[in-house]
N, C-alpha and C positions, 0 to 999 in steps of 0.2 A: 593354419589357415583361419582368417577372420570369420566371424559368425555370418556375415553377409558379404556379398560382392557388389558393393554399391559404388565405390569410387575406384576407378581403374585408370592407371597411368600407363600410357604406351610410349616407350622410349627406345626405339630401334635404331640400328644403323641401316645402311643400304645393303643390297645384295649385289656384290661385285659383278659387273658386266651384265646386269639384269635389271634391277629396280633400284631407284634412288631412295633415300631415307624417307622423303615425303610421301612417295607412293606406298612404301612399306607401311608407314604409319596409317595412311588412309585405308589400306586393305585390312589391317588388323582392327581398326576402329569399326569397319563394316561387319567383320566377323563377330566382334564382341556384341554389337547391337542386335545381331540376329539371335544370339543365344540369351542375352540378358538385356531386353529392351529398355528396362528402366534404369540402367546403370548410368552414372555420370562419368563420361569418358574424356580424358585429356590426352591429346596426342602431342608429343614433343620429338620430332625427328632429330636425331643426334648425328653430328658429323665428327669424323675423326681425322680430318685432313685429306681423306681420299675423295673419290668421285662424289660430286654433288656439294662439296663444301662451299665453294664460292657462291653458287646459286642460293643455297640455303641461308647463308649469312647475309647475302644481299637482300633477300626477301625479309628476313627477320629484323633488319635494321632500317628498312626503307631505302636501301641503296640501289645500285644498278649493275648490270653486267655489261662489260665492254668487250666486244668481239674483236678477235685478231686472227690472222692466218700466220702460223709459225711453222718452223721445221719440226716435223713429227719424229717419233723415235726411230723410224727406219730411214730417215733422211728426206722423205717426201713431205710436201706441205699438208698441214691439217688445219681444219677450222677449230679455233680455240677461243678462250675468253679469260678474263680476270674480273674481279668484283671491286667496285668502289663502294664502300660502306657509307651508310647514312646515320642520322641521329647522333647519339653521343659518340659513335665510332667514326664520325666523319674525319677524313685525313688519313684513313687506313685503307689500303688495298689488300685484297686477298688473291694470291696466286695459287691455284690448285695444280700441283705438278702433274696429276693424272690427266688434266685437260690438255697437256702438251706431250706427255711421255708416259701415259698410262698403258697398262697391259692390253686393254681393249683396243688400243690404237696399233698394236703389233699384230699383223696377220698371223694366223697359226702356223703357216708354212715359212714364216720369217722370224720365229722366236729364237733368236741367237743373242743372248745377253752380252756377248763379246762385241757385237756390232751396233746395238741400239744406243741412242744418245739422248742426253738431257739438254741438248742445244736449245730446243724450243722453250724449255723452262726459263733459261737465261733470257731469251727474247721476250717472254712475258714479263719477267721482272724488270727488264729495261723499259718496256712499254708502260708498265705501271709507274715506274719512277718518273717517267716523262710527264705524268699528269699533275705533278706537284704535291703528291702525298708525302707525308713525313714518315709513315710506317708501312712496311710491306710484310704481311704474314704469309708465309709459304706453307701450304698444307702438304704434308708428306704422307703418301699412302697410295696403294693400288698401282704401283709403278711397274713399268715394263723394261726397266733399264738397270744396268750394273756398271756404270762408268765412273763411279766415285764423284759425280757432279762435275767431271771434267768438261763436258759439253756446255753446261750452264756457265762455267767460268769463262770458257772461250767466247760465248755469246756476249758476255759482259765485258769483254775487252782484255781479258787476261791471256797472255801467250803461254802456252804449255809446250816446252821445248825438249828435244832430245839432246844427247851429248854433243852433237854437231851443230846445235843452234837451230835446228829445223822444227817447224811446227808439227806437233803430234796429230795424227789423223783421229777422227772421231771414233769413239767406241772403247769400251773397257778392255778389249783385247790388247790395247796398246799402252796400258798403264805401266807395264813393266819397263817401257822404253823411256819414261819420263825422267828427265835429269834435273829440270829446274822450272820455276815459274817466273815470268816477267809481269809484274803488276802495274807497270807504268801506264798502260792503257785502260785500267779499270774504270768502269762507268763513273764519271765525276761525282754524281750525287751520292753514290755509295762510298767512294774514296774519301770525300770530305765530310761525311757524316750527316748530310742533309736528309738522307733516307736511311732508316734503321731497318735491318732485316731480322725477322724472327721466324724460326722454323718450328711448326707444331708437329711433333713426331713421337714415335714410339721409343721411349728411352731404353727398351730391352734390346734394340737393334744396334749392334756394334760392327765396326768395319772389318776387323781381322780376327784370326784365331779360330778355334773349333766352333765357336758360336757366331763367327763372322758371317757377313752377308753372302759371301760366295757359297759357303757350304750350306747355309740354312735356306736361302732363297734362290740360289742359282738354278737348281734343278727345276723349280717351279716355273722359271722363265725360259726353260728349254736347254739349259746347259748339260752337256755330257759330263761324265766323271773327269775326263781329261780337261775339259774347259773349266770345271770348277777349280781344279788345282792351279790352272793357268791364271784364272781371275784372282784366286787367293794370293798368289805370289805378286800379282800386279797391285793389289790393294796394299800389301805390305810395303812395296816400294813407294806407292802414292802417299801413304801415311808419313813415310820418312821425308819425302820432299815437302809435303805440306807443313810439317813441323818446322822445317828450316826456313821456308820461303813465305809463310803466311804473313799477313799484316802484323805489325808489331804487337798489338793488343791481343792477338789470338795465338801467339806462339807457345803459350803455356798449355794450350789445349792438348788433351790426350787424343790425337786423331786416330790412333789404332784401336783402342778399346773403350774410349769414353762413351757415356750414354748417348745414344742417338746418332752416333757417327755413321752407322750403317744404314740409317733410314733411307728408304727409296733408292736402294742400290748404291749407297754411299754418298748420296746428295748431301746428307748432313755434314759429312766431313769436308766436302768440297766447298760448300758455302760458309762453313765455320772459318775457313781459311781467309775469307775476306771480311770477317767480323760478325757474321750472323750469330745470333743467340740460338742455342738449341734448347727448346722448352718442351717438357712432356705435354702431349697434345691436349689432354683434358684440362691441364692448368691454363693453356693458351686459349682453348676454345670454349671452356665452360666457366672455370673459376675466375677468369679475367673479366667476366661480365660482357664480353664482346658480343655474344649472341643474345644477350638480354634474357637468359634463362636461369632461373634459380632452381636447379634440378633437385637439390636437397630438400627445399621446401615442398616441392611437388611430390617427391617420394614420401616424405613424412606424413602427408595428408592422404595417402592412398591406402586402399585395402589390399591392392594387388598391383604389381608392376609386370608388364609384359615387354620383353625386349626381343631383339632378333638380329640375325646377321646371315650372310649367305652360307657360311659353313661354320659349324661348331665342331672343333677338334682340339688337338693338343696345343694349338697356338692361341686359342681363345683366352686362356688365363693370362697370356703375356701381353696385356695392354689393349685388348679389344673392347669394343663398346659394351657387350654383355657383361664382361668382367668388371668394368668400372661401375655399371649400373648396380650389379650385385653387391659390390663393395660398399657403395653408399647406402643401399637398401638395408644391409645388415646392421648399419648403425641405428636404424629405427625399428628393426624387427619386422620389416615388411617383406612378405614372400615375393619371390621372383620366378617367373616362368619364361622360357626362351624358345622361340621358333627359329628354324633354319631350313635353308634349301637342302642341305645335306648334313648328315651326322658322320663325322670321320673318325679317324684313329684318335683315341684319347678323349672322346666326347664325354664319357662318364666322369672324367676328372673335374668337369665344371661344377659338379655338385659340391666339391671341396671348397669352392670359392663363393658359395652362397646362392647358386642357381638351383632352385628346388625341383624343377622339372624341365625336360627338354622334349621337343618333338620335331620331326621333319615334316615339311609341308607336302612331300610326295607320298601319296598313299597307295599308289599302284605302280608297277614297273613302267618306266617310260624313259626315253632318251633324254640326255642332258639338254639338247636343243629344244625338245618339246617342253621340258620343265621351265626353261628360261623364257620361252615365248608365252607360256601360260602361267607365269609366276604369280601375277596379281590374283587371278581367280583361285589358284591353289592356296595362296596365303589366306584369303578370305575364308575358304572352306576349312582349312586347318585350324584357324583361330576359332571358328564356330564349334568344331569338334572338341577342342581343348576346353573352351568355356562351358560347354554343356556338361562335360565330365567334372569340371571343378564345381559347377553349380550343384550337380547331383551330390558330390562329396560334402559340400556345405550343408545341403538339405538333410542328408543322412546323419551328419554329425549333430545337428540340432534337434533331430527327432527324439521323442521319448519312448522308451521300451520298458515301462514299469511292469507290464504283464508278461514279459519274456521268460 
C-alpha cells in the first residue's frame, strides 16, 4: 500500500440488472470523497459489451443513441437502442445485444433459454447498417438467450431450414432440427462487405463441450438439467451446420470450441458464420482507442485502483472487468480493491489474479430486491467504510514507534 492515498482511480463495471457503470463510478467517487476529502479522484466507467455499453461509448465519443422498438427475447416488442459514435470513431455503430435480448428483459417467470431469441439483436444490426456506417461493433454480455445467434441471423435475412426445407421456429430448443442455412437473403450491406461486423466478447466462452455455453450458463438462464443436455446437443448440431454453410471466408472457423463462439448464448458462433470478427472485449473496447480511454496510463499514475461488479465469484477471473483491471494494475505495482453486490462461490480466488481486497456493499441482511433498489446508497456507504479502513492502515504504517 502506498504511503498516501492521494490519487485514486475508479474503474468499475456495472451491476447487472441494477446500476450501470456510470452510476457505479459516481457512487464510489462520492464514498471516496467522504472518507478522503483531499484525494484526487478520477472515475472511468468501464464497459464490457454488456448493459450500458452503447450509452457509455456514445457519451465518451460525442455520439448519439438511436431508439428503436425491436422483438424482445420472449417475442414481444421492447424499447431498445443502438449508438452512433462521434469524433474519431464516426462511422461506427454500437449494438449492445443486452438492449434487445438481455436477461433483464426476460420476466422471471419466462426464463426458458430454449424459447428466448436474439431476433431483436439482428433487427438492431439491420437498423444500424441502414444508417450508412461502415463498422458495427456488437457488444456481447448480460444475455438472456441461448439460441446460438439463430434469431439474429433470421432477422438479417438468413433462412434457417430443417430437412424438409421448412423455416425453423425461434428459440434454441429447435437448434437440433436445423439442417441447413440459406444465405441468399442476407442483408446486402453485410453480404457485400459494405458493413463490417465485430463482436466484443469474452473469449473464455465457447459453444460446445463441458465448458460450453449450455452447461455453464444454461442454468443461470433458467434451464433444467434436461434442458441443458437438449441445448448442448442442439449447439453441437448448430456448429456442424455453421461449419458447412457459413460464408466462404468464415468456414475455417472453429464454431464448436473456438474462443468466443459461446458468447451471449452462442451469438458469437452465429454471427461469425456471416463473417463477423470475434475479438476479446477489452481489445475491442479499450485497446482499440474506441472509447478514448488510456486505462494503462491512468492506472500507472494512481496510488490505488477501485473496481467493482455486481457479483464477485468463480467467474470473475474469466474475463470480467475486475480481472482485467487487476491484470493491468499488476504491471505497475498499483494495489487494487474491489466492491461487489454479492460475494459468491470462489470469491477468494480473485486474490490470485491481483485483487488485494474485496468487500460486499451489503452490510446487513436484506432481500435481493431491497439491495437492488438501494444499490447506489449502499455502494456509497461501502466505499466510505473501505476507504476509512485503508486510510487508517496507511496512517498506522507511517507512524513511528521508537519508544515501543
